[in-house]
C-alpha positions as CSV (number, residue, x, y, z in Angstrom):
1,M,-146.9,-49.6,-108.2
2,I,-150.4,-48.7,-109.5
3,D,-152.4,-45.5,-109.6
4,K,-156.0,-46.1,-108.9
5,R,-157.0,-43.4,-111.4
6,L,-155.9,-45.8,-114.1
7,I,-158.7,-48.3,-113.0
8,P,-162.1,-46.7,-113.1
9,V,-164.2,-48.6,-110.5
10,G,-167.2,-48.9,-112.9
11,G,-164.9,-50.1,-115.7
12,L,-164.3,-53.4,-113.9
13,K,-167.9,-54.3,-114.7
14,K,-167.0,-54.4,-118.4
15,E,-163.4,-55.3,-118.7
16,P,-160.6,-56.8,-116.5
17,F,-157.5,-54.8,-115.8
18,S,-154.0,-56.4,-115.6
19,G,-150.4,-55.3,-115.2
20,S,-147.2,-56.2,-113.5
21,H,-144.7,-54.8,-111.0
22,N,-141.1,-56.3,-110.6
23,G,-142.1,-59.9,-111.2
24,M,-145.6,-59.8,-109.6
25,R,-148.4,-59.8,-112.1
26,Y,-151.9,-58.8,-111.1
27,L,-155.4,-59.1,-112.6
28,F,-158.5,-57.1,-111.5
29,T,-161.8,-58.5,-112.6
30,G,-165.5,-57.8,-111.8
31,D,-167.2,-60.7,-110.2
32,D,-170.6,-60.6,-111.9
33,G,-170.5,-58.5,-115.1
34,K,-172.7,-55.5,-115.1
35,N,-174.3,-56.5,-111.8
36,S,-170.9,-56.7,-110.0
37,T,-170.8,-55.4,-106.4
38,T,-167.4,-57.0,-105.8
39,F,-164.2,-57.5,-107.7
40,T,-161.4,-60.0,-107.3
41,V,-157.7,-59.3,-107.6
42,Y,-155.3,-62.1,-108.4
43,I,-151.5,-62.0,-108.1
44,Y,-149.1,-64.5,-109.7
45,P,-145.5,-64.6,-110.7
46,E,-144.0,-63.8,-114.1
47,P,-143.4,-65.0,-116.8
48,W,-146.7,-66.6,-117.8
49,C,-150.1,-65.1,-118.5
50,F,-152.9,-65.7,-116.1
51,E,-154.3,-68.6,-118.0
52,D,-151.0,-70.4,-118.3
53,T,-150.0,-69.9,-114.6
54,P,-150.8,-72.9,-112.4
55,D,-153.6,-72.2,-109.9
56,E,-151.4,-73.1,-107.0
57,E,-149.2,-70.1,-107.9
58,K,-152.1,-67.7,-107.8
59,E,-153.4,-65.8,-104.8
60,K,-156.6,-63.8,-104.7
61,A,-158.6,-61.4,-102.6
62,V,-162.1,-60.0,-103.0
63,F,-163.0,-56.4,-102.5
64,P,-166.2,-54.3,-102.7
65,L,-166.6,-52.5,-106.0
66,T,-166.3,-49.0,-104.5
67,E,-163.6,-46.4,-104.3
68,D,-162.8,-47.6,-100.8
69,G,-162.6,-51.2,-102.2
70,M,-160.1,-50.0,-104.8
71,D,-158.0,-48.4,-102.1
72,Q,-158.1,-51.6,-100.1
73,A,-157.1,-53.6,-103.2
74,I,-154.1,-51.4,-104.0
75,G,-153.0,-51.5,-100.4
76,W,-153.3,-55.3,-100.6
77,L,-151.1,-55.4,-103.7
78,H,-148.4,-53.3,-102.0
79,E,-148.6,-55.5,-98.8
80,R,-148.3,-58.7,-100.8
81,F,-145.4,-57.4,-102.8
82,E,-143.5,-56.3,-99.7
83,A,-144.3,-59.5,-97.9
84,E,-142.6,-61.6,-100.6
85,R,-140.3,-59.1,-102.3
86,A,-137.6,-61.7,-102.8
87,K,-140.0,-64.0,-104.6
88,W,-141.3,-61.4,-107.0
89,L,-137.8,-60.0,-107.8
90,S,-136.6,-63.5,-108.4
91,A,-139.5,-64.1,-110.8
92,S,-138.6,-60.9,-112.6
93,K,-135.0,-62.0,-113.1
94,E,-135.9,-65.6,-114.0
95,S,-138.4,-64.5,-116.6
96,M,-135.5,-63.0,-118.6
97,H,-134.1,-66.6,-118.9
98,T,-137.3,-68.3,-119.8
99,V,-137.4,-69.6,-123.4
100,N,-140.5,-71.2,-124.9
101,F,-139.5,-73.7,-127.6
102,T,-142.2,-74.4,-130.2
103,K,-141.9,-76.9,-133.1
104,F,-143.3,-75.8,-136.3
């Protein structure tokens, strides 16, 4: 799903990191800017961005901002995906049918 080498631990102090895997979106974010000692990982279903996804559809977990913490976070992502595989795969399929109508 994700290779931890793509997310430098110290980089989360400066910038969040996001991605998706088969209908499950995720967002890694440092908890206190340059002084962060922890980071939070959010998961939520496609198709919307983090800001447009209702809070009740988001799940989060906090980890220490260390290499071990990153291993724990990636393990948590895998665990959550497998625990609700049908939900995520359904979100992936349904996102293909989502149309956003905007009046100009």
